N, C-alpha and C positions, 0 to 999 in steps of 0.2 A: 528307589535308592538316588535317582536322579532328584527328586523332589531334595531329600535331606543333604545332598551335596550341594543345592542351588541354596538353602536355606545356612549352611556353614559358611558359604563363602559373606553373606550378608552381612553388613555392621548393625550391633558389637559384635566381636568375637568372643567375650567371656560369656561362660554359663550363666553367672548369676544373672546379666543383664537379656541374655537371650532366651532364659525361663522367664523373667520380669513381662518381656514385650509379648511372649507367646501366650502368659495367662492375661495379660492386660488384653492382647486382642480378642481371645475369646471373651471376656468379660464384657469387651464394647459390642461383639455381634451376638450376646448371650441378652443383653441389654435391647439392642434394638430390634430383636427378634421377640421378646416378650412385650415389647412394647408395641412393635405391629400387631401382634398377635391380639394383645387387649384391647386396642385401639377397632380392631375388625369386629371383637366379640360383645366390646362394650358399646359401640356407636348404635347398635339395634334397638335395646332396651334403653339406651338414653335417648335417643331420637323421639323413641315412641312415649318416653314422657314429659318430653318439654313438647312435644306437638299435644299431648293433652293439657300441659299448662297453658300453651297458647289457644286451644279451642276452648278451654274453660275460662279463660279473660274475654275473648273475643262473644262468647255466649251471653256471660253475666253482664259486659257492658250494653249489649243488645238488648237484652231484657230491663237492663236499668232505663235504657232511653226509652223503651215503648213504654214502660210503667209510669214514668215521671210526669210529671204536670209539664207540658210545654213549656209553661212561664218558667219553671224550674230547669230547664236543660243546660241552660248556659252555664250556670252554675255548677252544675252536675259534670261538665266538661270541664270545668276549673278544677274542682275538686281531685278528678280523675288525675288530670296533668301533675297536679301540686303534690300531693298524696301518693300516689301510684305511679307517677311518671308514665300515664296513659296518655296517648295525646290520640283526637278523633278529628280527621278533617272531611270535608266531603270530597268525592272525587270528580276531576274535571278530565275533559278529552286533553286539553292542553298542558296537562301534570307533568312535570319533569320527573322522573324516575331513571334510577340506576340499578341492575340486576343485582342480587345475590350473589356472592362468591359459589363458584363451581366447584362443590366439594362433595365428598360421598356421604359428609351428615347433613349438609344443608340439603342433598335430593330427600334423604331417607325422612327428614324432619317437612319437606312441602308436601310429599308424597303423601304423606300421615294426615297432614292437616289438609291437606284438597279431597282427602278419601272422605274424611268426616263433614268437612261445611260444603261440600261440593265441588264441583268441576269449574264453576268459575270462579273460583278464587283466585287471587292474582298476589304475587309476593313483588317486593322490592328493598333493595339495600339501602335507597335512600330515596326524598319524595322532598322536592323543590329546595335542593341542598340538606335537608336535615336527616344525618344518619340514624339508623336504626333498623329494627326488624319490624317490615309493615305489611301488613295483611288487609286483602278488602273482604269488606262484608256488606250484607245487605240486611234492615229492619227485617222484610221478609220476603219470602222467595218470589211472589210476583210484583215485588219493586222494582225499578228501574232503578233508583235513587243508588248510587252506591256510595261506601264511606271507606276512607282509611284510617285504619287503628296502626300505632308506634309500639312496640315494646321495647323499652330498653337493653342494649348487649347484654348488659352486664345480668339479666335475669335470664339471657339463653348460654351465658359462657360462665359455668359454676367456677371454674378454675382457669388460673391466666397460663400461657404457655409456659411465663419465666416460671412461675412454680413448681411446673412439670422438671423445667431444665434445670433447676435448682436442685428437688429431690433427685433426680439421674445422676446430677455431677456429684452429690454428696456421696449416693450408693457406689458410684465409678470410685470414688476416693479411697473410701474405706476396703473397697475389693481389693484397691492399687497397694494400698496400706498392706495389707493383711498377704497378699501376694509377694510382696516384696520382704517379709516377713516370714516367711515359709521358704523363701529360696535363698535368703542371708543364711539360713542355718545348713544348706547344702554349700554355696558357694564361700563362706569365710574358713571354713574347716578345709577345704581344697585348696583355698591361696595359701592356709598355713603350710599344708603340705607340699605345695610348690616352692613357697620359699624356702622349708626345711631340705626340699631335696636340690635345690640350688645351693643351698651349703655346703652338704656334702660333694657335690660336684666342684666346687672353689677348694675342698680339701680341709672345711671348716667343721666342728662338731656342732650338728644342731638342738637346740633344747626339746627337750621330749615334749610330743604332742599331747595336747588334753586328749584324753581316751574317753569322751562324754558325747552326750546328743543321741541322733538316732542310731540303730544298732548297727547298720552298715558303716555309717561314718567312724562310728567308734570301734568297728572290727577292722577298718582300713588302717587309723591311727594305731590302734595297737601291732598290727603288721608292718608298720614302718619304723615304727619305734625298735621291734625285735631286730629288724634287717639292720639299723641305725647301729645296735648294740651287736649285733655280728659283723658288721663292717669296722668298728671299732675295734673290736677283738683281734679281726685280721689284721689289722695294721699294726696290733699291738704283738702279733705271732712274726709279722714278717719283718719288723726292727729287731726282734730278738733274731731272727734267722739269718738276717744280713749281720748281724754285730758278730753271729758265730762264723760265717763265711767270711769275714772281714779278720777274724783273730785265727782261725782254722787253713784258709787261703796263703795271705798274705806272707804270714811266719813263716811256712814250708819254701815260699818262694825266695824269701831273702837267703834263705839259709842255702836253697838251689844256687844262685847267684853268686854269692859267696863261693863256695864249692869250685865253680865254674872258673871264676877268676883265678882261682889259688890252683885249679888242674894243671897248667902248664899247657894247655892245648894251643895249636897256631892261634895267634891273635887273629885271624881273620873269621875263624870256628868260634872262637870265644864273645867277639864282637855280635856276631849273627844269632848266638845263643843268648846272651844279654838282652837283646833286641826284642827277642822273642818274650825273654821274660818281662821284660816293660812292657811291650804288650798285652801279655796275661795281666799285669797290674793295674794298667789301665782300664783294661776291660773290667775288671772286678771293680775300680774305683767308681766307670758307669752304672754299673747295678747298684752300687751304694749309692748313688747320686738319686737315680731314678726312683729309689725305694724309700728315700730319707724324707721323714715327715718334717715338713718344712711348719706347719700351722702353729708352732709354739713361738716362732719366730714374727714378731709382731711387724706390721706394716709401721715407717719411721720415714722421715724426707732424709734422703740421703744426696750426695752430691755425684752426678753422672762424672762431671769432668774429672775430677778428684780420683774416683775410682778406675776410669779408664786409662787413666795414667800411670796409676800404681799396676796396672794388671801389663801394659805394654811394657814396662821398665825392665824386666826379665828377657822378654823378648827384643827387644831393642840391644842388651848386652849381647846376646847371644849372634847379634848381627844379623835379626830380620829386619827387612825392610818394611817399616808402617809410616803412613801417612797420615796423620790427623787433622781434625778439622772442626774445631772445636771452641766454643762460646767460652768468653771468661768464666761463666757459671751457667750450672744448669740443675735444677732441684726436682724429684719425683717422689712420691710415696712408694718403697717397695722394700723386702726383706735383702738387707746387704749382701749377707752371705750366698745366698739364692742367687741374686744379681750377676756376684762375682763368676759365680758357678757358670751362668746364661754367659755370660759375654766370654769366659776362658772357650768353653765349648764352641760358641761360633768363630773363635779365633783360631783353635785349634783345627775346626774342619775346613775353615777358609785355605788354612796353610796347609792341611794334608793333599786335597783335592788341586788347589790351585798350585802348588810348588812355589818357586821363586823366581818365575817368568815374569810376575808384575809383581809391582809392590801392594800391600795389603791394605786399604783406604778405611778410614773408621770416621765417623762425623756422627756430630748430634744437630739435628734439626728442632726447632722450636717453633710450634705452629701456636693457634689461638686456643685448641684445645686438646694437642698435644705435644709431648717431647718423644722424638723418636732417635732410637741410635743404629744407625748405618752400617755395616759390616758389611763390606765389598770387595769381592775377588774376581780374579780374571779366569777361574774355571770353568769346565765344561757347561755348569750351570744346571737348572732343573726346569723339566717341561712342565708349561701350566697346567695340563691335567694329571701331573702326577703332586702337584705341592702337596694336596690334602692327605695323601697316603705317606710321603715322606715324613709329617708328624707322629706319624704310630710308631710304635715302638717296633724294635727290630727290622727295621725296612730300609734297604738300601737301594741305590739306583746303579744298578750293577753297570748296564748299557752304557748310560753316562758319565759313569765316573767308575773306572777298573781301576784292578791294583788296588784296593784299599783294604785297610783292615777294618777292625772293631767288630760290635755288636748292634751296630743301627740304632745307638741309644741316644746319639747326641743333639739331633734337631727333638726328640720327643721330650727330653729332660728341658732342654731350653721352654717349649711348649706349654710343659707343665707347671713352670717356675712362672712364665709371663701370665697364665690362669691364674695363678696364686695373688701374682700381684695386680689383679681387675684389666692387666694389658693384654697385649696380643702379640704372636710372633705372624710375621709376614715373608715370605720367600718371592723374591720379585725377580722377574730378569734384568739384565743390568747391561746397557746401549753398549755395544759395542763387545758385547759379550763378555758371560760371567752371570755373577750372582749377587745381589742385595738382600742381605738378612736385616730385616729393620724388627727393632723390638720399638714397640708402641707404647707408650705410656701414655695415661689420661694426666694432664696437666692438674696439678694440686692448686685447688683455692685459697687465692691470697686472704691473709689473715684481715680480718675487719679492724678497722679502727689503728693499724698499723702501717707506717710507709715501709715501702721495700730497701732492704739494705742496700747500703753503696756497696758495689765489685771493687774488689783488688783487680786492678789488670792486670798484677802478676801473677793471681791465681788460675792456673788452669791454660796457661799461656800454650797457642796451636804450636805444636813441635813436629818436625818431620826427620825420618831418616834413611 
């Protein structure tokens, strides 16, 4: 288990490349193992064959020298060097020799040659600077004169190491190519599945996945398509239910409010009951906003400054103190109606909890990659460890914000709207007390080949009240 956890932490993190590199490692280890096995078991018979060839050359050369006319020996040595590459020199005590390479293959070769030619046989890797495979021999066993015979290296080395490396590399490349094709048949459908799941999480309807390939992958794709269809039908049923709620509940509430206002009850009681009815109507509106399907409302450029000013206008007319810190213009990609609901929810939330103790501040901050709308209040704030929980539906912070009404859907609605706009909601503590609710949008890419339009300084002018 620990080994699996260790492997899961190593890069790369994708299933495709992890499996690919694992198969590649297994192939490399297998090639190395088979190479060593082949080398170990093939070296003995190969050394015996090479030793037999060397022994045959030495014996034939000795026989030719013994039986040749002494006057023709010089011509024989010249022919052997020219035609066969075999050189013969008399051995001297002052000869400059270098040993053969110390390898298992060479040890087997020299051991077999010495076993058949005699224990007094000597070997060298070079003689007087001439490199080759040098073997000593005597014309007769009783002779004291010794000769050196050199065989070219190509006679002992049938294939070059580069040739082996080339074949091994070709086999490795072909094996890795096959491994990649095998793994991609699993990795590509899983990537499509992850992309479709992200689209569902963003409130969009993905295209149907191809139900083909290996049986397990096809079954997963079929199950996902069935799940996506079920979710789509649930969304349709939810929209129908919410439409019925809007009609069946709001209409009786309107009649009830009219009846209360015309009942002749004391004004204080009428105002309290009307306030309760308005709160019930607002809660119903939150349910509708939370369940509303905005996937058909496409993202398009919207002017944040103009929208904020339009939303703030009714609040300013009612005497609400709002301090605006807005640039001349700021554009983001968003769904306009959903963005208006998000800003209205944040402002209502801030005014409900902060009251009139301090002005409500709204600012637009433009960074290199983001555009942020900040709604700041001086209410009790939200502890850092409760921020994520407060984004869940039907959640309220009773200890920090008491005597509040509502269903606890305001921040959940805003968070869902921001996800569908590819942005995020941040709830941060405000220096000096309070809360900074931030709508963070990615900055839209500037169109290529077009200069940015000049901004009228009168549009979106900062205002305060």
